[in-house]
C-alpha positions as CSV (number, residue, x, y, z in Angstrom):
1,M,5.6,11.1,-25.7
2,K,2.2,12.2,-24.2
3,K,2.0,14.1,-20.9
4,A,-0.2,11.6,-19.0
5,L,-2.0,8.3,-18.9
6,F,-5.0,8.2,-16.5
7,L,-5.6,4.6,-15.5
8,V,-9.1,4.3,-13.8
9,N,-9.8,1.3,-11.6
10,A,-12.5,-0.5,-13.4
11,V,-13.6,-2.8,-10.4
12,S,-14.0,-0.9,-7.2
13,G,-17.1,1.5,-7.2
14,R,-18.0,0.7,-10.9
15,P,-20.4,3.6,-11.5
16,A,-18.1,5.9,-9.6
17,G,-15.2,5.0,-11.9
18,K,-17.2,5.9,-15.0
19,K,-18.3,9.2,-13.3
20,I,-14.8,10.2,-12.3
21,K,-13.5,9.4,-15.8
22,E,-16.0,12.0,-17.2
23,N,-15.1,14.4,-14.5
24,I,-11.4,14.2,-15.3
25,I,-12.0,14.9,-19.0
26,A,-14.2,17.8,-18.1
27,E,-11.7,19.3,-15.6
28,L,-8.9,19.0,-18.1
29,N,-10.7,20.8,-20.8
30,G,-8.7,24.0,-21.4
31,V,-5.9,22.8,-19.2
32,L,-4.3,20.0,-21.2
33,A,-5.0,19.2,-24.8
34,R,-7.1,16.1,-25.4
35,D,-4.5,14.6,-27.7
36,N,-1.8,15.0,-25.0
37,Y,-3.3,12.5,-22.6
38,D,-5.2,9.2,-22.6
39,I,-7.7,7.9,-20.1
40,V,-8.4,4.1,-19.9
41,F,-9.9,1.6,-17.5
42,T,-7.7,-1.0,-15.9
43,E,-7.4,-4.5,-17.5
44,A,-7.2,-7.8,-15.6
45,N,-3.5,-7.8,-15.8
46,I,-2.7,-4.2,-14.7
47,A,1.0,-4.8,-14.4
48,G,1.2,-6.1,-17.9
49,Q,-1.0,-3.3,-19.2
50,I,1.3,-0.6,-17.7
51,K,4.5,-2.3,-18.7
52,N,3.4,-2.2,-22.4
53,V,2.2,1.4,-22.5
54,S,4.0,3.4,-19.8
55,P,7.1,4.3,-21.8
56,D,4.8,6.4,-24.1
57,Y,3.9,8.7,-21.2
58,E,5.6,11.2,-18.9
59,T,3.3,10.4,-16.0
60,V,1.0,7.5,-15.1
61,V,-2.0,8.7,-12.9
62,V,-3.7,6.0,-10.9
63,V,-7.3,6.7,-10.3
64,G,-7.9,4.0,-7.5
65,G,-6.6,2.8,-4.3
66,D,-3.5,1.0,-2.9
67,G,-4.3,-2.2,-4.6
68,T,-4.3,-0.6,-8.0
69,I,-1.1,1.2,-7.2
70,H,0.5,-1.9,-6.1
71,Q,-0.1,-3.6,-9.5
72,V,1.2,-0.4,-11.3
73,V,4.5,-0.7,-9.4
74,Q,5.0,-4.4,-10.6
75,G,4.6,-3.1,-14.1
76,I,7.0,-0.1,-14.0
77,V,9.8,-1.1,-11.7
78,G,11.8,-2.9,-14.3
79,L,11.6,-0.3,-16.8
80,K,14.8,1.6,-17.8
81,S,12.9,4.9,-17.9
82,K,10.2,4.9,-15.3
83,P,7.3,7.4,-15.6
84,K,6.3,9.6,-12.8
85,V,3.3,8.2,-10.8
86,G,0.4,10.3,-9.6
87,I,-2.6,9.4,-7.7
88,I,-6.3,10.4,-7.6
89,P,-7.3,8.4,-4.5
90,T,-10.7,6.6,-4.8
91,G,-9.9,3.5,-2.8
92,T,-10.9,2.3,0.7
93,G,-7.7,2.9,2.6
94,N,-5.7,5.2,0.3
95,D,-2.7,4.9,2.6
96,L,0.0,5.9,0.1
97,A,-2.0,8.9,-1.0
98,R,-2.6,9.8,2.7
99,S,1.2,9.5,3.5
100,L,2.1,11.6,0.5
101,G,-0.3,14.4,1.4
102,I,-2.3,13.8,-1.8
103,L,-5.5,12.6,0.0
104,S,-5.8,15.7,2.2
105,F,-5.1,17.9,-0.7
106,F,-7.8,16.2,-2.8
107,K,-10.3,16.6,0.0
108,S,-9.6,20.2,0.6
109,H,-8.9,21.5,-2.9
110,G,-10.9,19.2,-5.2
111,L,-10.3,17.4,-8.5
112,R,-9.2,20.3,-10.7
113,A,-6.6,21.5,-8.2
114,L,-5.3,17.9,-7.9
115,L,-5.0,17.6,-11.7
116,E,-3.1,20.9,-12.0
117,L,-0.8,19.6,-9.2
118,I,-0.2,16.4,-11.1
119,L,0.6,18.2,-14.3
120,E,3.0,20.4,-12.4
121,G,5.0,17.3,-11.6
122,K,6.7,17.9,-8.3
123,T,8.0,14.5,-7.0
124,I,9.9,12.6,-4.4
125,N,11.6,9.3,-4.8
126,I,10.0,6.7,-2.5
127,D,11.5,3.3,-1.9
128,I,10.2,0.1,-3.5
129,I,10.7,-3.0,-1.3
130,S,11.1,-6.5,-2.7
131,L,9.7,-9.7,-1.0
132,G,11.7,-12.6,-2.3
133,D,12.2,-12.6,-6.0
134,K,8.5,-12.4,-6.9
135,Y,6.8,-9.5,-5.1
136,L,7.3,-5.8,-4.8
137,F,5.5,-3.3,-2.6
138,T,5.6,0.4,-1.6
139,N,3.3,0.4,1.5
140,Y,3.5,-2.6,3.7
141,F,3.7,-6.4,4.1
142,G,2.1,-8.1,7.0
143,I,1.5,-11.5,8.6
144,G,-0.9,-12.3,11.4
145,N,-4.3,-11.0,12.5
146,D,-4.5,-7.8,10.3
147,A,-3.5,-9.9,7.3
148,K,-6.3,-12.3,8.2
149,I,-8.8,-9.5,8.3
150,S,-7.6,-8.1,5.0
151,N,-7.8,-11.6,3.4
152,Y,-11.4,-12.1,4.5
153,F,-12.3,-8.6,3.4
154,N,-10.9,-9.2,-0.2
155,R,-12.5,-12.6,-0.4
156,I,-16.0,-11.2,0.4
157,R,-15.6,-8.4,-2.1
158,L,-15.1,-10.8,-4.9
159,R,-18.4,-12.8,-4.2
160,P,-21.3,-12.3,-6.5
161,F,-23.6,-11.1,-3.8
162,F,-21.3,-8.1,-3.0
163,P,-23.4,-5.0,-3.9
164,N,-22.5,-3.2,-7.2
165,G,-21.9,0.5,-6.8
166,Y,-21.7,0.3,-3.0
167,P,-20.8,3.4,-1.1
168,L,-17.3,3.7,0.4
169,I,-18.8,3.6,3.9
170,F,-19.9,0.0,3.3
171,N,-16.3,-1.1,2.9
172,K,-15.3,0.6,6.1
173,V,-18.2,-0.9,8.1
174,L,-17.4,-4.4,6.7
175,Y,-13.7,-4.0,7.7
176,G,-14.7,-3.0,11.1
177,V,-16.9,-6.0,11.6
178,L,-14.1,-8.4,10.3
179,G,-11.7,-6.7,12.8
180,L,-14.0,-7.4,15.7
181,T,-14.4,-11.1,14.7
182,N,-10.8,-11.9,13.7
183,G,-8.7,-9.5,15.7
184,F,-7.8,-12.1,18.4
185,Y,-6.0,-14.4,16.0
186,T,-2.3,-15.0,16.8
187,I,0.6,-16.5,14.8
188,P,1.0,-20.2,15.9
189,F,4.8,-20.5,15.4
190,D,8.1,-18.8,16.2
191,V,9.6,-16.4,13.6
192,E,13.4,-15.9,13.3
193,L,14.5,-12.4,12.1
194,K,17.9,-11.4,10.9
195,Y,18.4,-7.9,9.8
196,R,21.1,-5.4,9.0
197,K,21.7,-2.5,11.4
198,E,24.0,0.6,10.9
199,Q,27.6,-0.1,9.6
200,S,26.6,-3.4,8.2
201,I,26.1,-5.0,11.7
202,T,23.7,-8.0,11.6
203,K,21.3,-8.6,14.5
204,E,19.2,-11.8,15.1
205,L,15.9,-12.0,16.9
206,T,13.4,-14.8,17.7
207,V,9.8,-13.7,17.9
208,P,7.8,-16.3,19.9
209,S,4.6,-17.8,18.8
210,G,1.4,-16.1,20.2
211,I,2.0,-12.6,18.8
212,C,-0.7,-10.8,16.9
213,G,1.5,-9.9,13.9
214,I,4.5,-8.6,12.1
215,I,4.1,-5.5,10.0
216,I,6.8,-4.2,7.5
217,T,6.0,-0.6,6.4
218,N,7.5,2.0,4.1
219,I,4.8,4.7,4.5
220,K,3.5,6.9,7.4
221,T,0.0,5.3,7.7
222,Y,-1.3,1.8,7.8
223,A,-4.8,0.2,7.3
224,G,-6.6,3.4,6.3
225,G,-4.9,5.9,8.6
226,D,-3.3,4.1,11.6
227,L,0.2,5.4,12.6
228,L,2.9,2.9,13.3
229,S,6.2,4.8,13.5
230,S,7.5,8.3,14.1
231,K,10.7,7.5,12.3
232,C,9.3,6.7,8.9
233,I,10.8,8.5,5.9
234,M,9.6,7.1,2.6
235,D,12.8,7.9,0.6
236,D,15.5,7.1,3.2
237,G,16.4,3.7,1.8
238,K,15.0,1.9,4.9
239,F,11.8,0.3,6.0
240,E,10.2,-0.1,9.5
241,V,9.5,-3.5,11.1
242,T,7.0,-3.6,13.9
243,I,6.2,-6.6,16.1
244,I,2.6,-6.4,17.5
245,S,3.0,-8.7,20.4
246,S,-0.3,-8.3,22.3
247,I,-4.0,-7.6,21.7
248,W,-3.5,-4.4,23.6
249,Q,-0.9,-3.2,21.1
250,W,-3.1,-4.1,18.3
251,L,-6.1,-2.2,19.6
252,T,-3.9,0.8,20.4
253,L,-2.6,0.7,16.9
254,H,-6.2,1.1,15.5
255,V,-7.0,4.2,17.6
256,T,-3.7,6.0,16.7
257,R,-5.5,7.7,13.8
258,F,-7.8,9.4,16.2
259,L,-5.1,10.2,18.8
260,R,-2.8,11.6,16.0
261,K,0.4,10.0,17.5
262,P,2.2,6.8,16.3
263,L,2.1,3.6,18.1
264,N,5.8,3.7,19.3
265,V,4.9,6.8,21.3
266,F,2.2,4.9,23.3
267,C,4.2,1.6,23.5
268,P,7.8,2.7,23.8
269,K,9.0,-0.8,24.9
270,M,7.5,-2.5,21.8
271,I,9.9,-4.1,19.3
272,Q,10.3,-1.8,16.3
273,F,13.4,-1.2,14.2
274,Q,14.5,0.2,10.8
275,T,16.6,-1.7,8.2
276,D,17.2,-2.1,4.6
277,K,17.6,-5.8,4.6
278,L,15.6,-8.4,6.5
279,E,15.5,-12.2,6.5
280,M,12.4,-14.0,8.0
281,V,12.5,-17.7,8.7
282,F,9.5,-19.8,10.1
283,T,7.7,-23.0,9.8
284,G,3.9,-23.2,9.4
285,N,1.1,-21.4,7.7
286,T,-0.6,-18.1,8.6
287,F,-2.2,-15.1,6.8
288,F,-0.2,-12.7,4.6
289,Q,-1.2,-9.4,3.0
290,I,0.9,-7.0,0.7
291,D,-0.3,-3.4,0.2
292,G,-3.7,-4.5,1.5
293,E,-4.0,-7.3,-1.1
294,T,-4.3,-11.0,-0.3
295,L,-1.0,-12.9,-0.6
296,D,-1.1,-16.7,-1.0
297,S,0.8,-18.8,1.5
298,F,4.3,-19.9,0.8
299,P,4.5,-23.7,0.0
300,E,7.9,-24.5,1.4
301,E,7.9,-26.4,4.6
302,R,10.5,-24.1,6.0
303,K,9.8,-20.6,4.7
304,R,12.6,-18.1,4.2
305,L,11.6,-14.7,3.0
306,M,14.1,-12.0,2.1
307,V,12.9,-8.3,2.3
308,R,15.1,-5.5,1.0
309,V,15.0,-2.1,-0.6
310,E,15.0,-2.8,-4.2
311,S,14.5,0.3,-6.3
312,H,12.7,3.7,-6.1
313,M,9.8,5.4,-7.9
314,E,9.0,9.1,-8.6
315,M,5.7,9.9,-6.8
316,I,3.9,13.3,-7.4
317,V,3.4,15.3,-4.1
318,P,1.9,18.7,-3.2
């Protein structure tokens, strides 16, 4: 078994991806023998790529953003022996890396120090959440206006006119513009929630139409640095559910990164709770996103989504 597989996102920031591959090889010179690791670009089916090769490595290091990590999770979650997962954050939001302390470590100490940290292999077990019997996520699942913004952003990035080798600030500006033009969208139907509280007590709640969104999170930051909940612990076997009921709450959410306090501090009366099992029932179509990636609408006329803590994954931390 080799020490590490470095999986470099081949799509976002194409020239940057080639450059960081060269930098990783240079920084590992004299630190880790070249025959004890491999470094490859992602393929179209990242989950399948990882499922086939990850048992051969002690650690899989994702060189990319939250979307790439999301695909890696799909590939390793069913394995009997899961590799450790490290991150070299090169995405737009980098929320998982931010929540784990990896992003700040990378910015302050640089690539070589991060590589040494990854090889050291200190980990925590973060929760993996299932959505129905088809999807898994580590970061967040959302419906409503933020999901609409994320959907439009991903749709634009796939168009041929989108610039090749664009700087990261281009992504952030585009996301901001889409936020201004789509932030007032509201969910046009009621959503019924049934969730498990402490001591197996079940509680039911009807969220009326006209809210901005419902966000289910398992990490400390959201959408590139926003802070939702002061209660988040990524390895506690629970996830947080937040109802964004008004445009005021939505706007407040997106300034929490600057205020450095979570949304529940500024909006103490908002609906927010923790659980390990949630059922969502609704009729109608809206926008969905999972770990920042577009999620297609669910075809059933009456939609019933089960969300639960499914498994865990060893993530490398400082």
